[in-house]
N, C-alpha and C positions, 0 to 999 in steps of 0.2 A: 384177060379182062374182065369178064362180064359177072363170071361167079363170085370174084372179090367184090364188088362194086355193089352187088345185090346184098352179099353180107355187111357189108357196112353201114348197107341203108339199113337192113333189118333192127342191124345193134343200137343204132341211134338212135328209130322209131324205137324200143323199148325201153329206153335211156328217157327219153320226153317225155313217158308216158306219167310223168310227177311232174309232169310241167304246168295244171293247177294250184298244187300244194305251193309253188316256187313264187309262183306270179300271185299278191293277194292285195286286194284293194288299189291295183297301180305300183304296189313296190314289191321289191322281192327280197323274199323271205329263203337265207339259205340254208343249206341242208347242217343243219351238225357248226358249232359254234367256232370252231377253225376258219370255217371257211371266210369267217367274218375279220381275222387279220390276217389272212392270206390276200382279204382285196384290199383292205390298209397298205399296206406294202406295193402291192398291183397302181392305186389311187397315186401310191408317193409318188412311183417309180415315171409315172403316165403321167402325173403332175412336172414333174423334178428330170426328165430323162436326160441322158440312159442314167444316171441316180439311182444307184437301192437303200433302201431304210437299211445302214446296220445297227444303229447307236441307234435304243427310239426311249425317250424319257416318259412316253403312257406306260411301259411296262416294268413292273417292277418298282413303283415309284415309293418313296422319290429318288430312289440311289436311279431310275432308269437301270435297262441291261441289253445285250444284244442274245436276237431273236437265237433257237438254234435253229430252225430252218434253214436251209441255204436258198440265195435268191432265187436258184435260176427261171423254178416255176414260173413265181412273181413278174420277175423280169421281164421274161417271154413275153407272157399277156399282156403288158403293159409294152413294149417292144411292136405287142403286133396288133395292136389297136391305135398304138400316137400316132400315125397320122391322122386320123377323125378325133385329134385335142381340140382343133378349131371347131371343128362341127356337131359332135358333139356333147353329153352332160355327164354327170357320176352315176345320174340312173340310167343312160341306155349303154352306161360303159359296163354295169354291174350284170345289164341282160344279158350282153354279148357274153362278158367273162361265167355266167351261170351257162353257158352252151358250150364251151369249152370240153368241160366232161365225156359229155356225150360224143362226143370230135374224138376225145383220146380214148376212150371205147371201139368206137368203130374202131381204129386205126389199131386198137391191140390185135381186135378179131383176126384182122386183115393179116396182120402179122405172125400171130400165128395159123394161120392158113399157109401162109408160105411157108411159115416152117415146117407146116406140116404133109406137104405136096416135098418139099424138095427129097424128102430123106423116110415121108411114109407112102406118099401116092395122095392123088385126088379125091379118092373113096373118102381116107380118111381125112384127111385135109379139107374136106366141106360136109363132116358131121359136126367135128370136132369146131371150127368155123360156128353153129349153127346151137352145138348146146353151147357153148361160150356166152352167144346174142342174148340167150334164155338164158341165163345161170346166175343168179339172187348176190352170191359172194362177191366176184365183178362186177356184176350192174350194182350193190347196194356203193361202191366205192365210183362209178362212172357216169350214177344216173344225174338228171340235173339239175344245176342247185349248188354243187356237191364238190366245190370250189377248193379243193386242197390237194395236193404233192401229189399224194398220193394213188389219183385218179391217174397219175402219168408214171405211178412208179410199175403199177402191173407191164406197161408196152413198153420200159426201158429194158425189165427186165424178159418180156420176152424177147427182143432184140438180140440181149446180151446169154440168152439163153441158145438163139437160133446161130449167137456167132459164133459161141462156143461148140456149140454139134459140126457147126461147118471146118473152124479149124479143126478137129480133131478128126473128122473124116476127113479132109485132104491132108493133113498129115500122114494119113494111117495109109495111101492108098501109096509113098512110096517116091515123092517126090525126086526128083535129082537136083534141086538144092535151094537156098530159100528164098530164090528171086518170086519161087513159081509159090509158095507158102504164103509172100509178105501182104494180098492184098486180106487173105483172112489174119492174115497176126494182123496187119493195120484196123480191121474192123472189131476185130475180136479188144484189139485194148481199148480200142473210141471207147466199145459199150461199154467195157468196165467202167472208167472214168464218170461215163458222163451217168450209171447209175449212182455214181457216191456222188454226183454234183446234185444230184435231182432227190435224192437221200440217206443220205452218212446209214444210214439204218439197213440198207441197200448192203454195206456190207457181209451178209449174210447169202445174198444168193452169188454176192463175187468170193466170197468163201469153199462154195460147194461149184464154181468152175472151177476154181485152183486146185482146190481135191482132183479132177477129173484129171486138169491139163497134169501132177505131178504123178496120178499113176499114168498116167501116160510117159511120160520120162523117163520111169524107173520101169517102167513094160518093154522098151521096144527092144528086141530080141535081137540086133545088132548095135553094134560101137558106132555103124555111121551113124545107122540111123538115130542111135541117139544123142547124139554130136549136131545132125541137123537139129534135131524136135528141141535141143538143146538153144540153139543160138533162133529157134525160131520163137521160141517163150519169153526169150531174153528179150524181141523186136518186141513181143506183147506186151512188156510190160515195158517198156521206157515210153511206148505210147502209150498209155495210161500215165507216166509219170510226168509224161509231157503234158498231157491236157489238165491233170489236175494239179499243178505243184502249185501255180500263179491263184493258184482261188485257196489254196490251205496252208501252204511254206510261212509260220510268223504269225498265224494268227492267234490269238490271245485268249482267255477265256479266261471268270472272273472264277465259275462255277465247279472247271473243268481243268483238266491235264491239259500239256503242252500235244501229249499223244493219244490222247482217248479218243476213241473210234466212233463216239457216240455224236459227236458232232466235228464239221472241215477244221482240221486241225493238222500239227506234222509226221500224225501218224500216216493218211492217207498217202502222200509221196514216199514216206519213208517207206511204206511196206511196198513199195509196186519199183524204188530204188533197190530196195534190198533183195527184191525175187530178181528181177532184171543182173545187178552182180551175182543173186547164186547162180541163175543161170549161164552167167558168163563162165567162170571159173568153172563149173563145172563143165562147161565145152570144152574149154580147155583145157585143164586135165585129163580126160576121157581120149584127148586127142593126141596130148603131147606124153600121156603114161600109161601106153596100154595094156600094164600092170592092173592099173585101176579101174581101165572102162572095159574091160576084155567077156563081161559076165553080169549078168544080173544082177549077182549079188556081190558082185565087187562095184559097181556103179552103184547102187546101193545104199553098200559102210560108206564108200567115199562123198555119194552127197550127202549123209546125215550127217558126215564130219564137218564138211565146209556147210550146210546148213548154220551148225550149234557154234560156228567159227563166228559166223556173219552174226549173231545174237548174239554172244558175248561179247564181241567187240562191241557193238551197238547199245549192249545194256552198261558198258564204261566210259561210251561216250555222252549215252545220256540216261543218265539215273533216274529216269521219272517214266522209260519207255513202259513199263508192266505196270504202271500206275491205271494204265488206260485200259489193259485187262481186268480191272476190278473194276472197275465202273459199265464196262459193257455188259458184263456177265449180271450188278446188278441190276441194270436195266432191262435185261432178257429175263433172267431169273423172277420178276418184281422181285425184290428183294427191299427194295427199299420205299421208304412206307407211303410214298405218291404212285407212285407205279402201281403199286396195289389196289389204288382206286382207279384207276384208268379203267371207261370201259373194255377200250380195244385191247388192254393185256389180257384179259379176261380169255379164262379156259374157254376152245369153243365146248366142249360138251362141262363145263363148270360154270356157268353162265349167274352171278349172284348170289355162288356161293353151294348150290344144287344140282348133282349131276343130275343133264338126261344127253339126251339125243337132237333134240324137236331145234334144239340153233344147228346144228353141224346142217341137219338137213332139209330144211329149209333153204339152205343158203348153200351149199353143194352138194344137194340133193340125195339118194337113198344110198345111193353109186357109195361116195365117201365111207361106206363102214365097208365097202370090195371089195377098198381101193391095196390093202396086203395083198389080199389072192390076184386081181388086175392084174399085180406092178410083179409077183411070180410069174406067172402066163408068159406075160408078156420079156421080161427077161428069156426066159426058155425057148422061147423062139428066136428072141433077138443074138444070141448065141448061133445061128445060122447062116447072123445076114452080113454080109462085105460095111455094111457102117453100122458096125457092133459100137463101135469105141464110141461112138454117138449116141445111140438109142442106148446105152448104159449109163452117157451122161446126166440123160432125159428122165432112163430112172433114178440116178441115184437123186436131183433133184427133184423128183415129184414124190420124192421119200423123208426125205433132210420137211422138204416145204409142205408137207401135210401134218409128221410131226410136231413141229414147232407151230403149227396153227394150233395144236388140240394146246399149245402152252398159251399163248397169242391168239388170238383170233384177228388180229392185223393184217398178222397175213395170210388170211384166204384171199387178202385180193390179188396175190399172186399165182398160191396152190391152187388160187381155180382156170385159168390159166393150164395146169402142168393134169388136174382133173378133165377136164373137157378134154384134152385128148388123147389121156389115159381109158376114156368112158369111149370113146373113138375106136382105139384102139383093140378095145375087149368086145366092141363091137365085132369091129375088120375081123376078130379072131377066132369069135365064134361062128361068123360066116362061111369063113374060108373052111371049116373045120366039121360043119354041120354039111357043105357041097362036099366036100370030097364022096360023103356017102349017098347023096341027096343032089345028083349033076343035074338031073333036067331043069328045062323051064318052070315050069308049074311049081317042085319042088321046091328052085330057087326063090320065085315070085313068094310061097310062102314062107320062105325062112326070114324073106326082107319083112316081111308085113307081123309076122310073129315078133320079132327084134322092134320093129320099129311101136308094135302096144308097149313090151318091154319098157321104151327106153321111158314113153312118155308117164308108163304107171314109175319108172322112176322118180324122173323130174316132176312128179304130182305136184309133193309139197311144195315145191320150189315156185312150180309155176304159180301155186297159191297167193304168191306175194301180189303180182301186179293187179287180182281182184277188182281192189279197194281204187286202184288210179284209173283202170278204163268202167269203173263204176262209175267216177266223177267226170272223166270226157263224155260221158253220154251224158248229163244231166243238162238239161236247157235252161235252168235256173240260173246257172252260173254263179249255185252253191256250195264249194265248198264244204265238204265234212272232215275235219280236223280231227285227223284217226292219232292216238297214241301220243308218242314226243310232238306231232306238230301243233299242239294246243304249248304244250312248256314252251316252241319255238316260237312261238307267235305271242304269248306274253311277254317276253324275255324282250321280243324288239321295240314289244309298244312300253315296255319300264325303263329301255334302254333312249327311242324316243322324245320319252316326257324328259327324260334326266335332257336332254340333249334341248331342248326348248323352254326349260322351267328352272335350270341351273344356272350360276355366274359362267361365261364361255372360261376356256383355262385354254394358254400360249398353247404352241408348239407342238399342234397335229398334224403340220405337214411341214413345220422348220424345228428339226430337234436340238438345233444349239438353244432355242427357249426352253426353259423351266416353267412348269405348268405352276397355277397360283397354289392348287388342292390336289385332292385324291380321293375316289371313293372306292370303299372298302367290298368286297362283292365277294360271294365262295368263287371260288376257283373256275369252275366249269361255265360261268355265265362272263367270267370276265374279257375274251376277245369282242363279244358283244357289243357289253358297255362301252371297248375302247374305238368300236366302230363306228356302232349309229349310234353313241351317243358323245364322240368324242371327247371322252371323259379317261386322265389316268386310273387304273387301278394300280392296288398294292400288289394284289396277289392274282394269276389271268389262269388261262388254260395250260401254259407252259410247269405249272407245279414250279416246286422247289428244283427246276433246272437249271429257274433263270435268277434266283434266289434264294435258298434255306432258310436265308434269317427272315425278308418276309413271308413268307408261306408258313414259316412257323409261328409270324408274328399273329398273322390272320386267322389262323386254327386257335392258340391264346385268348384273342377278340373274342369268338362268339363261345367259347366256352366259361369265359370266368366272368365274374359280377363287376359289378358296373366302377367299381372305384380304382382295379384294373384298367376295364378298358380303356377310362380317356385314357391313361397314361399312353395306352397303345393306340390309340387316333392322333394325340399330340406327336408319337414318335414318328407315325405315317403319313402326320399333313391330310391325316382328312378328314372331308365334311361331311358327305353323306354315307351309308350304311343301306347295303340291298339285303333285307333277311326275306328265303324264299320258303313256301313249302317244305320242302322237302331238307333233311338231316345229313344227309348220304356224303354231300364233300365235307365234314368232316372227320377227321382220324378216329379219335374218342365219340361218345353220344355226350351230348350237353347233359349236363345233370340241368337239375329243379332251377334253384337260380343262375342259370349260366343269362350272358343276354344272347341266346337265340331265342331260347322259351320265355326272355321278358320282352322282346319285343315280335317274336311270332302268333307266340299260344295270347300273351296280354296287350299288347299291342301300346308298352312301355307302364302301363298300369299297375298299381301293387296289385299282389295277389294274397288271397286270406282266406283259408282255408273254411269250408263248410264252417267246421267246429271253433270257429275263430280260436284257433293256440299261436300263441306271440310266434312259440317257437315254427311253426308251417307256415309263418307269411314268407315271403319275396318280394322285399322293398322297390315302390316306381322309379322308372328310370328318369333322371331324374335333368338329365342332357341328352337326351335325345326323345324326338317330336316325329311324329308318323302326318308327311308331311304329299303320300303318293301310295295307293294300294290299284294293285292289279286281279281281281276277282270275277269271277263264275257265277253267275247266282244258277244252282240247282234247283231243273222243276220241281221241291218243294217251296222254291222260295229259299233254304237255306243259302246264303252267298259262303266260297272258299273265296279264300284270299289266295293265292297264286304268288305273286311277289308283293313285301312291301321295302315302302321307303322310306328310314326314317332320317332326319338330319341331326346334326349334332352338334349344339350353340352351349353357350356360355351358360344361361338358366339367370332367369332374375330371383331373386334370391328376398323372399318376403320378410319379414324381422318384423316381430310386433310383442308386445306384452303380454302374457299369464299368466298364472297361479302358478308358482313350481313342479313339473309334475306332471300339467296337465298337460293331456293327446287332443293335438290342434290336425283333425284331417282338413285337407282340400279338394274340392273334384270340378271337373271341367270337361264338360258335353258334346262329345268328337263327333261330328259326321264327315263321313268318306264319299268319296260321287258316287258312289256304287250305293249308297243310302245306307251305308251299316252303320249302327250308333251304339258307341261305347263311352261310357264315362273313366276317364282316366283319372286318379283318385292318389293320394299321399298322404302321410302321414309322420308330424316329427310331435315329438315334447318338450314342452317348456324345458330348459336348465332353470340351476341352481337359481340362478342369475333374474329371471322369470321375465326372462324373452324367450319364444321358438324362430327357428328358423326353417326356412321352408324352399327350398330348391324347384322352380317350375319350368318347365319348358317349352311351352305352346303361349301364345299372346292370342288375346283378344279382338285385336284389328286384325285385318284383312289382308293377307299376305299372297305371295306366290305358291300354291298351295296346295291340292288335290283332295284339303280335307276341309271341313268349317267349323268353327267351335261358337261354343253360345258366348255370348256377349259380356258375362261377366263366371270366374271364379269365384267358390260355395265354399266359405269356410263353416264351421263346426266345430264347438267346445261343446258337451255337457249338455248336448239339446241349442245351447247356445248359436247362432245362424246371421254372418252375415257377408254381399258380397263384396269383390275385387274385382278390378280391370288390372292388367297387363298392358302394356305396349309392345309395340315388338321393336322398335330397338331397346327398351327395358330388357328383352329376351337377349340378343343378341349383343349387349354389351356387360351382359353380366350386373346391372344394375339392379342397386338394395331399394325396395320398395318397400316403406314405409306402412307395413298393415294393421290393421284393428285389434284393440285391445279385446280380449277374448279370458271370459273365465274369470274375473279379477272380482265379481260378485260374493262378499262370503257365504253368501246364500246357496 
């Protein structure tokens, strides 16, 4: 047990390298937005143990929704630390939860070690474990602070692969009865169910094992072996059905069909129950009807008939059965608008729409490019092995996972496990081949040295991922350089903390029976941070249109529309604050010149006037949005770069006064942000035929709970005439009519 323990320690230490990037100024900065919603559910179950947060009024506000993630991962973490509920606070819980991913990463390395040692030998197991310990494709999802169910997916799917290989190997060794295959059958059935309970998307992994089981069933040379195999497969699927059914039967979703495989629905228990029934009928038919089970072709034809009959009967009983197939394909192929925007759904070779191999080599090493050749080489050697059924299942698993990873890079988490083992097998094969011609001890030593250098060369791009973290750990001033996206995560957290401390508290954060008073409109990809750190509900978040297509599209429309339509959307969504980032990648369509996104971010809600002062080129000011917070960085040259801006949606004070018909009245107000950035809010209106002008302004001249300061008066101008006026906060909030000064009434 010394070797697996050492591998576990190495894997955990590697995954703890970014610890300084997670623990910042006494706070825990989780890696990735999804981790924040996982923490929300962990905190809820921790405080209300053993309950889980099913329906959440803080997502898809004001309607609320159910999270598409299964609760098992979050509930297990809450259960693990629940005994400490009376002794630690939320901050300590966050720290403990951030350490779970490295532990799961270590468990995955150990699981791969035992799988490889059982089927390929000690040398292959050791190399595979070491490679997986440092392979960034797996490190990324199991590093400290990445509190996400994907850090558990690689572990449970590695257990699934190991259970599948063991079951196939046990069946192929020709046991005398089903009792001998029962332990491996129960293990595989449990692994199938566990994989789906951790992540319904693991249906892909389950499907790969199912193909292997079906292939084995239809390729058994003797009828008695085929009958016994069918019985064993029935036990496997009955076990999986018994575990998964209580968590999924009758589960209803507003956004998904009753048989959608994307979430836990009736699909999973139906699949396992149908598979168990199929295997039982096959076993009975082949045993009682020798004419249908006497040969492989006859058994294949009869199995196809039985399978089609079951599917046809089920489609009559449940007409919506195949709606889930369409939904699953839309998710996997990224044909829906939201999935095409998710970074995890990008191609491994086509990140940001441009083809390149840098992403693949950095996360899965140069060896990933040689996977097809290595698969062929291992397959040739496997044909002569006693456990070839198990080996071919692994090869099939690796081939499909690598292909789907090219389509969606989120699968590199589990494909990294397969690639690490394949690299170890390739090195072992090359070593064995070279040793046949140079069998002496010096030659073997030289071969090993050459292979070690080659391995380091192959892993070189991947090992470069860790250099910044090592550099941070070696610093003695405790200062951490926020590199790449870490700047953005930090800015998100600071913005959310400001919202929590400076906006009215909303009900129901830990009580889903209470309806929050208002919501926040924000880019969908920072919604989870706001829900957890700010403790405010959002209309659209990282779940995208998976929990509410209506809200997702309304938020998209808000950022792309003008203010007249935008205020209607905010009223519909019961929103009070709007977050505007420096990036527009969260929008399906690029925002236009007069869109709310560009008006608020580029012009701070002020009127935009082209340099030539063309009336047709002007963009009117926002009359009901006021800047209340800005997170900005000051560049070396002194220029201020705004990362996030928060605007409050207000009724706005209405200034009404007399002026000559057609006279243009301009209002301006100097505004200073907390980052010492000064801008001028400007708006204008023309007096009507009745001789009155009407201006609506969102800022007050009295101090309020805001991170910006305003001048003491608005300046109203008309044809060189200039008068100051002060607006009270109460007037802005209730939309009061304020009597403005008379302007431009002098005939001269």
